[in-house]
mmCIF file of the N, C-alpha and C atoms, coordinates in Angstrom:
data_MODEL
# 
_entry.id   MODEL 
# 
loop_
_atom_site.group_PDB 
_atom_site.id 
_atom_site.type_symbol 
_atom_site.label_atom_id 
_atom_site.label_alt_id 
_atom_site.label_comp_id 
_atom_site.label_asym_id 
_atom_site.label_entity_id 
_atom_site.label_seq_id 
_atom_site.pdbx_PDB_ins_code 
_atom_site.Cartn_x 
_atom_site.Cartn_y 
_atom_site.Cartn_z 
_atom_site.occupancy 
_atom_site.B_iso_or_equiv 
_atom_site.pdbx_formal_charge 
_atom_site.auth_seq_id 
_atom_site.auth_comp_id 
_atom_site.auth_asym_id 
_atom_site.auth_atom_id 
_atom_site.pdbx_PDB_model_num 
ATOM 1   N N  . MET A 1 1  ? 0.827  -1.205 0.000   1.00 0.00 ? 1  MET A N  1 
ATOM 2   C CA . MET A 1 1  ? 0.000  0.000  0.000   1.00 0.00 ? 1  MET A CA 1 
ATOM 3   C C  . MET A 1 1  ? 0.862  1.255  0.000   1.00 0.00 ? 1  MET A C  1 
ATOM 4   N N  . SER A 1 2  ? 1.984  1.203  0.701   1.00 0.00 ? 2  SER A N  1 
ATOM 5   C CA . SER A 1 2  ? 2.801  2.414  0.802   1.00 0.00 ? 2  SER A CA 1 
ATOM 6   C C  . SER A 1 2  ? 3.525  2.703  -0.516  1.00 0.00 ? 2  SER A C  1 
ATOM 7   N N  . ALA A 1 3  ? 3.916  1.655  -1.242  1.00 0.00 ? 3  ALA A N  1 
ATOM 8   C CA . ALA A 1 3  ? 4.655  1.860  -2.486  1.00 0.00 ? 3  ALA A CA 1 
ATOM 9   C C  . ALA A 1 3  ? 3.812  2.580  -3.542  1.00 0.00 ? 3  ALA A C  1 
ATOM 10  N N  . PRO A 1 4  ? 2.578  2.133  -3.802  1.00 0.00 ? 4  PRO A N  1 
ATOM 11  C CA . PRO A 1 4  ? 1.773  2.836  -4.826  1.00 0.00 ? 4  PRO A CA 1 
ATOM 12  C C  . PRO A 1 4  ? 1.496  4.287  -4.455  1.00 0.00 ? 4  PRO A C  1 
ATOM 13  N N  . THR A 1 5  ? 1.270  4.558  -3.164  1.00 0.00 ? 5  THR A N  1 
ATOM 14  C CA . THR A 1 5  ? 0.981  5.938  -2.773  1.00 0.00 ? 5  THR A CA 1 
ATOM 15  C C  . THR A 1 5  ? 2.205  6.815  -3.013  1.00 0.00 ? 5  THR A C  1 
ATOM 16  N N  . SER A 1 6  ? 3.402  6.291  -2.702  1.00 0.00 ? 6  SER A N  1 
ATOM 17  C CA . SER A 1 6  ? 4.607  7.082  -2.929  1.00 0.00 ? 6  SER A CA 1 
ATOM 18  C C  . SER A 1 6  ? 4.808  7.314  -4.427  1.00 0.00 ? 6  SER A C  1 
ATOM 19  N N  . ARG A 1 7  ? 4.490  6.302  -5.238  1.00 0.00 ? 7  ARG A N  1 
ATOM 20  C CA . ARG A 1 7  ? 4.640  6.462  -6.686  1.00 0.00 ? 7  ARG A CA 1 
ATOM 21  C C  . ARG A 1 7  ? 3.660  7.506  -7.214  1.00 0.00 ? 7  ARG A C  1 
ATOM 22  N N  . THR A 1 8  ? 2.420  7.450  -6.733  1.00 0.00 ? 8  THR A N  1 
ATOM 23  C CA . THR A 1 8  ? 1.428  8.421  -7.204  1.00 0.00 ? 8  THR A CA 1 
ATOM 24  C C  . THR A 1 8  ? 1.822  9.819  -6.757  1.00 0.00 ? 8  THR A C  1 
ATOM 25  N N  . ARG A 1 9  ? 2.367  9.924  -5.559  1.00 0.00 ? 9  ARG A N  1 
ATOM 26  C CA . ARG A 1 9  ? 2.789  11.250 -5.089  1.00 0.00 ? 9  ARG A CA 1 
ATOM 27  C C  . ARG A 1 9  ? 3.938  11.781 -5.944  1.00 0.00 ? 9  ARG A C  1 
ATOM 28  N N  . ARG A 1 10 ? 4.892  10.908 -6.247  1.00 0.00 ? 10 ARG A N  1 
ATOM 29  C CA . ARG A 1 10 ? 6.025  11.353 -7.066  1.00 0.00 ? 10 ARG A CA 1 
ATOM 30  C C  . ARG A 1 10 ? 5.561  11.753 -8.460  1.00 0.00 ? 10 ARG A C  1 
ATOM 31  N N  . SER A 1 11 ? 4.700  10.933 -9.064  1.00 0.00 ? 11 SER A N  1 
ATOM 32  C CA . SER A 1 11 ? 4.209  11.265 -10.401 1.00 0.00 ? 11 SER A CA 1 
ATOM 33  C C  . SER A 1 11 ? 3.358  12.531 -10.342 1.00 0.00 ? 11 SER A C  1 
ATOM 34  N N  . GLY A 1 12 ? 2.586  12.689 -9.260  1.00 0.00 ? 12 GLY A N  1 
ATOM 35  C CA . GLY A 1 12 ? 1.763  13.890 -9.124  1.00 0.00 ? 12 GLY A CA 1 
ATOM 36  C C  . GLY A 1 12 ? 2.625  15.133 -9.018  1.00 0.00 ? 12 GLY A C  1 
ATOM 37  N N  . GLN A 1 13 ? 3.758  15.016 -8.327  1.00 0.00 ? 13 GLN A N  1 
ATOM 38  C CA . GLN A 1 13 ? 4.649  16.168 -8.215  1.00 0.00 ? 13 GLN A CA 1 
ATOM 39  C C  . GLN A 1 13 ? 5.429  16.375 -9.509  1.00 0.00 ? 13 GLN A C  1 
ATOM 40  N N  . GLY A 1 14 ? 5.689  15.313 -10.240 1.00 0.00 ? 14 GLY A N  1 
ATOM 41  C CA . GLY A 1 14 ? 6.473  15.434 -11.464 1.00 0.00 ? 14 GLY A CA 1 
ATOM 42  C C  . GLY A 1 14 ? 5.670  16.014 -12.610 1.00 0.00 ? 14 GLY A C  1 
ATOM 43  N N  . ARG A 1 15 ? 4.400  15.662 -12.684 1.00 0.00 ? 15 ARG A N  1 
ATOM 44  C CA . ARG A 1 15 ? 3.590  16.141 -13.808 1.00 0.00 ? 15 ARG A CA 1 
ATOM 45  C C  . ARG A 1 15 ? 3.433  17.655 -13.811 1.00 0.00 ? 15 ARG A C  1 
ATOM 46  N N  . PRO A 1 16 ? 3.094  18.293 -12.695 1.00 0.00 ? 16 PRO A N  1 
ATOM 47  C CA . PRO A 1 16 ? 2.969  19.767 -12.719 1.00 0.00 ? 16 PRO A CA 1 
ATOM 48  C C  . PRO A 1 16 ? 4.267  20.441 -13.157 1.00 0.00 ? 16 PRO A C  1 
ATOM 49  N N  . TRP A 1 17 ? 5.407  19.944 -12.677 1.00 0.00 ? 17 TRP A N  1 
ATOM 50  C CA . TRP A 1 17 ? 6.674  20.561 -13.084 1.00 0.00 ? 17 TRP A CA 1 
ATOM 51  C C  . TRP A 1 17 ? 6.887  20.398 -14.581 1.00 0.00 ? 17 TRP A C  1 
ATOM 52  N N  . ALA A 1 18 ? 6.540  19.229 -15.121 1.00 0.00 ? 18 ALA A N  1 
ATOM 53  C CA . ALA A 1 18 ? 6.690  19.014 -16.563 1.00 0.00 ? 18 ALA A CA 1 
ATOM 54  C C  . ALA A 1 18 ? 5.766  19.947 -17.330 1.00 0.00 ? 18 ALA A C  1 
ATOM 55  N N  . LEU A 1 19 ? 4.530  20.083 -16.853 1.00 0.00 ? 19 LEU A N  1 
ATOM 56  C CA . LEU A 1 19 ? 3.585  20.977 -17.534 1.00 0.00 ? 19 LEU A CA 1 
ATOM 57  C C  . LEU A 1 19 ? 4.077  22.413 -17.463 1.00 0.00 ? 19 LEU A C  1 
ATOM 58  N N  . VAL A 1 20 ? 4.609  22.808 -16.304 1.00 0.00 ? 20 VAL A N  1 
ATOM 59  C CA . VAL A 1 20 ? 5.103  24.180 -16.154 1.00 0.00 ? 20 VAL A CA 1 
ATOM 60  C C  . VAL A 1 20 ? 6.258  24.434 -17.110 1.00 0.00 ? 20 VAL A C  1 
ATOM 61  N N  . THR A 1 21 ? 7.173  23.484 -17.215 1.00 0.00 ? 21 THR A N  1 
ATOM 62  C CA . THR A 1 21 ? 8.319  23.682 -18.111 1.00 0.00 ? 21 THR A CA 1 
ATOM 63  C C  . THR A 1 21 ? 7.872  23.722 -19.565 1.00 0.00 ? 21 THR A C  1 
ATOM 64  N N  . VAL A 1 22 ? 6.921  22.864 -19.936 1.00 0.00 ? 22 VAL A N  1 
ATOM 65  C CA . VAL A 1 22 ? 6.436  22.854 -21.323 1.00 0.00 ? 22 VAL A CA 1 
ATOM 66  C C  . VAL A 1 22 ? 5.719  24.155 -21.637 1.00 0.00 ? 22 VAL A C  1 
ATOM 67  N N  . VAL A 1 23 ? 4.844  24.599 -20.726 1.00 0.00 ? 23 VAL A N  1 
ATOM 68  C CA . VAL A 1 23 ? 4.109  25.850 -20.951 1.00 0.00 ? 23 VAL A CA 1 
ATOM 69  C C  . VAL A 1 23 ? 5.081  27.019 -21.001 1.00 0.00 ? 23 VAL A C  1 
ATOM 70  N N  . ALA A 1 24 ? 6.067  27.033 -20.104 1.00 0.00 ? 24 ALA A N  1 
ATOM 71  C CA . ALA A 1 24 ? 7.052  28.114 -20.106 1.00 0.00 ? 24 ALA A CA 1 
ATOM 72  C C  . ALA A 1 24 ? 7.837  28.115 -21.417 1.00 0.00 ? 24 ALA A C  1 
ATOM 73  N N  . GLY A 1 25 ? 8.174  26.945 -21.913 1.00 0.00 ? 25 GLY A N  1 
ATOM 74  C CA . GLY A 1 25 ? 8.892  26.863 -23.184 1.00 0.00 ? 25 GLY A CA 1 
ATOM 75  C C  . GLY A 1 25 ? 8.072  27.424 -24.331 1.00 0.00 ? 25 GLY A C  1 
ATOM 76  N N  . PHE A 1 26 ? 6.773  27.086 -24.359 1.00 0.00 ? 26 PHE A N  1 
ATOM 77  C CA . PHE A 1 26 ? 5.917  27.620 -25.420 1.00 0.00 ? 26 PHE A CA 1 
ATOM 78  C C  . PHE A 1 26 ? 5.782  29.131 -25.289 1.00 0.00 ? 26 PHE A C  1 
ATOM 79  N N  . VAL A 1 27 ? 5.660  29.629 -24.066 1.00 0.00 ? 27 VAL A N  1 
ATOM 80  C CA . VAL A 1 27 ? 5.514  31.076 -23.860 1.00 0.00 ? 27 VAL A CA 1 
ATOM 81  C C  . VAL A 1 27 ? 6.779  31.798 -24.307 1.00 0.00 ? 27 VAL A C  1 
ATOM 82  N N  . VAL A 1 28 ? 7.935  31.264 -23.957 1.00 0.00 ? 28 VAL A N  1 
ATOM 83  C CA . VAL A 1 28 ? 9.200  31.893 -24.354 1.00 0.00 ? 28 VAL A CA 1 
ATOM 84  C C  . VAL A 1 28 ? 9.350  31.862 -25.869 1.00 0.00 ? 28 VAL A C  1 
ATOM 85  N N  . ALA A 1 29 ? 9.010  30.728 -26.483 1.00 0.00 ? 29 ALA A N  1 
ATOM 86  C CA . ALA A 1 29 ? 9.113  30.623 -27.941 1.00 0.00 ? 29 ALA A CA 1 
ATOM 87  C C  . ALA A 1 29 ? 8.172  31.613 -28.615 1.00 0.00 ? 29 ALA A C  1 
ATOM 88  N N  . ALA A 1 30 ? 6.941  31.700 -28.118 1.00 0.00 ? 30 ALA A N  1 
ATOM 89  C CA . ALA A 1 30 ? 5.979  32.641 -28.700 1.00 0.00 ? 30 ALA A CA 1 
ATOM 90  C C  . ALA A 1 30 ? 6.468  34.076 -28.521 1.00 0.00 ? 30 ALA A C  1 
ATOM 91  N N  . GLY A 1 31 ? 7.018  34.385 -27.357 1.00 0.00 ? 31 GLY A N  1 
ATOM 92  C CA . GLY A 1 31 ? 7.534  35.732 -27.120 1.00 0.00 ? 31 GLY A CA 1 
ATOM 93  C C  . GLY A 1 31 ? 8.675  36.067 -28.066 1.00 0.00 ? 31 GLY A C  1 
ATOM 94  N N  . CYS A 1 32 ? 9.557  35.105 -28.302 1.00 0.00 ? 32 CYS A N  1 
ATOM 95  C CA . CYS A 1 32 ? 10.665 35.348 -29.233 1.00 0.00 ? 32 CYS A CA 1 
ATOM 96  C C  . CYS A 1 32 ? 10.141 35.571 -30.649 1.00 0.00 ? 32 CYS A C  1 
ATOM 97  N N  . VAL A 1 33 ? 9.177  34.777 -31.073 1.00 0.00 ? 33 VAL A N  1 
ATOM 98  C CA . VAL A 1 33 ? 8.623  34.929 -32.424 1.00 0.00 ? 33 VAL A CA 1 
ATOM 99  C C  . VAL A 1 33 ? 7.945  36.284 -32.564 1.00 0.00 ? 33 VAL A C  1 
ATOM 100 N N  . ILE A 1 34 ? 7.180  36.684 -31.555 1.00 0.00 ? 34 ILE A N  1 
ATOM 101 C CA . ILE A 1 34 ? 6.492  37.983 -31.616 1.00 0.00 ? 34 ILE A CA 1 
ATOM 102 C C  . ILE A 1 34 ? 7.509  39.117 -31.623 1.00 0.00 ? 34 ILE A C  1 
ATOM 103 N N  . ALA A 1 35 ? 8.551  39.003 -30.779 1.00 0.00 ? 35 ALA A N  1 
ATOM 104 C CA . ALA A 1 35 ? 9.568  40.052 -30.726 1.00 0.00 ? 35 ALA A CA 1 
ATOM 105 C C  . ALA A 1 35 ? 10.286 40.170 -32.067 1.00 0.00 ? 35 ALA A C  1 
ATOM 106 N N  . VAL A 1 36 ? 10.646 39.046 -32.662 1.00 0.00 ? 36 VAL A N  1 
ATOM 107 C CA . VAL A 1 36 ? 11.325 39.077 -33.962 1.00 0.00 ? 36 VAL A CA 1 
ATOM 108 C C  . VAL A 1 36 ? 10.409 39.673 -35.020 1.00 0.00 ? 36 VAL A C  1 
ATOM 109 N N  . GLY A 1 37 ? 9.126  39.333 -34.975 1.00 0.00 ? 37 GLY A N  1 
ATOM 110 C CA . GLY A 1 37 ? 8.175  39.894 -35.938 1.00 0.00 ? 37 GLY A CA 1 
ATOM 111 C C  . GLY A 1 37 ? 8.044  41.393 -35.793 1.00 0.00 ? 37 GLY A C  1 
ATOM 112 N N  . ILE A 1 38 ? 7.972  41.873 -34.542 1.00 0.00 ? 38 ILE A N  1 
ATOM 113 C CA . ILE A 1 38 ? 7.849  43.319 -34.326 1.00 0.00 ? 38 ILE A CA 1 
ATOM 114 C C  . ILE A 1 38 ? 9.106  44.027 -34.805 1.00 0.00 ? 38 ILE A C  1 
ATOM 115 N N  . VAL A 1 39 ? 10.265 43.463 -34.496 1.00 0.00 ? 39 VAL A N  1 
ATOM 116 C CA . VAL A 1 39 ? 11.525 44.085 -34.913 1.00 0.00 ? 39 VAL A CA 1 
ATOM 117 C C  . VAL A 1 39 ? 11.627 44.094 -36.433 1.00 0.00 ? 39 VAL A C  1 
ATOM 118 N N  . SER A 1 40 ? 11.253 42.993 -37.070 1.00 0.00 ? 40 SER A N  1 
ATOM 119 C CA . SER A 1 40 ? 11.335 42.933 -38.532 1.00 0.00 ? 40 SER A CA 1 
ATOM 120 C C  . SER A 1 40 ? 10.373 43.938 -39.153 1.00 0.00 ? 40 SER A C  1 
ATOM 121 N N  . LEU A 1 41 ? 9.179  44.078 -38.582 1.00 0.00 ? 41 LEU A N  1 
ATOM 122 C CA . LEU A 1 41 ? 8.232  45.067 -39.108 1.00 0.00 ? 41 LEU A CA 1 
ATOM 123 C C  . LEU A 1 41 ? 8.768  46.480 -38.885 1.00 0.00 ? 41 LEU A C  1 
ATOM 124 N N  . GLY A 1 42 ? 9.407  46.709 -37.763 1.00 0.00 ? 42 GLY A N  1 
ATOM 125 C CA . GLY A 1 42 ? 9.935  48.040 -37.471 1.00 0.00 ? 42 GLY A CA 1 
ATOM 126 C C  . GLY A 1 42 ? 11.129 48.384 -38.343 1.00 0.00 ? 42 GLY A C  1 
ATOM 127 N N  . LEU A 1 43 ? 11.913 47.391 -38.738 1.00 0.00 ? 43 LEU A N  1 
ATOM 128 C CA . LEU A 1 43 ? 13.104 47.658 -39.546 1.00 0.00 ? 43 LEU A CA 1 
ATOM 129 C C  . LEU A 1 43 ? 12.783 47.721 -41.033 1.00 0.00 ? 43 LEU A C  1 
ATOM 130 N N  . ASN A 1 44 ? 11.631 47.211 -41.451 1.00 0.00 ? 44 ASN A N  1 
ATOM 131 C CA . ASN A 1 44 ? 11.275 47.229 -42.871 1.00 0.00 ? 44 ASN A CA 1 
ATOM 132 C C  . ASN A 1 44 ? 10.406 48.447 -43.178 1.00 0.00 ? 44 ASN A C  1 
ATOM 133 N N  . PRO A 1 45 ? 10.937 49.451 -43.853 1.00 0.00 ? 45 PRO A N  1 
ATOM 134 C CA . PRO A 1 45 ? 10.123 50.638 -44.169 1.00 0.00 ? 45 PRO A CA 1 
ATOM 135 C C  . PRO A 1 45 ? 9.030  50.325 -45.184 1.00 0.00 ? 45 PRO A C  1 
ATOM 136 N N  . LEU A 1 46 ? 9.226  49.285 -45.995 1.00 0.00 ? 46 LEU A N  1 
ATOM 137 C CA . LEU A 1 46 ? 8.217  48.947 -46.998 1.00 0.00 ? 46 LEU A CA 1 
ATOM 138 C C  . LEU A 1 46 ? 6.936  48.440 -46.343 1.00 0.00 ? 46 LEU A C  1 
ATOM 139 N N  . LEU A 1 47 ? 7.072  47.742 -45.213 1.00 0.00 ? 47 LEU A N  1 
ATOM 140 C CA . LEU A 1 47 ? 5.887  47.198 -44.552 1.00 0.00 ? 47 LEU A CA 1 
ATOM 141 C C  . LEU A 1 47 ? 5.141  48.277 -43.775 1.00 0.00 ? 47 LEU A C  1 
ATOM 142 N N  . GLN A 1 48 ? 5.795  49.365 -43.482 1.00 0.00 ? 48 GLN A N  1 
ATOM 143 C CA . GLN A 1 48 ? 5.124  50.441 -42.763 1.00 0.00 ? 48 GLN A CA 1 
ATOM 144 C C  . GLN A 1 48 ? 4.312  51.268 -43.749 1.00 0.00 ? 48 GLN A C  1 
# 
């Protein structure tokens, strides 16, 4: 009984951290893409 509970606790603690890292990675990637797009639009006089 003690082994499964410890496993579920470990997996329960591991999943949120994995989700946080994945979400943070997507947010950082999206921020970089948006920043590059804004900079490219700002540097291109033809697009303005």
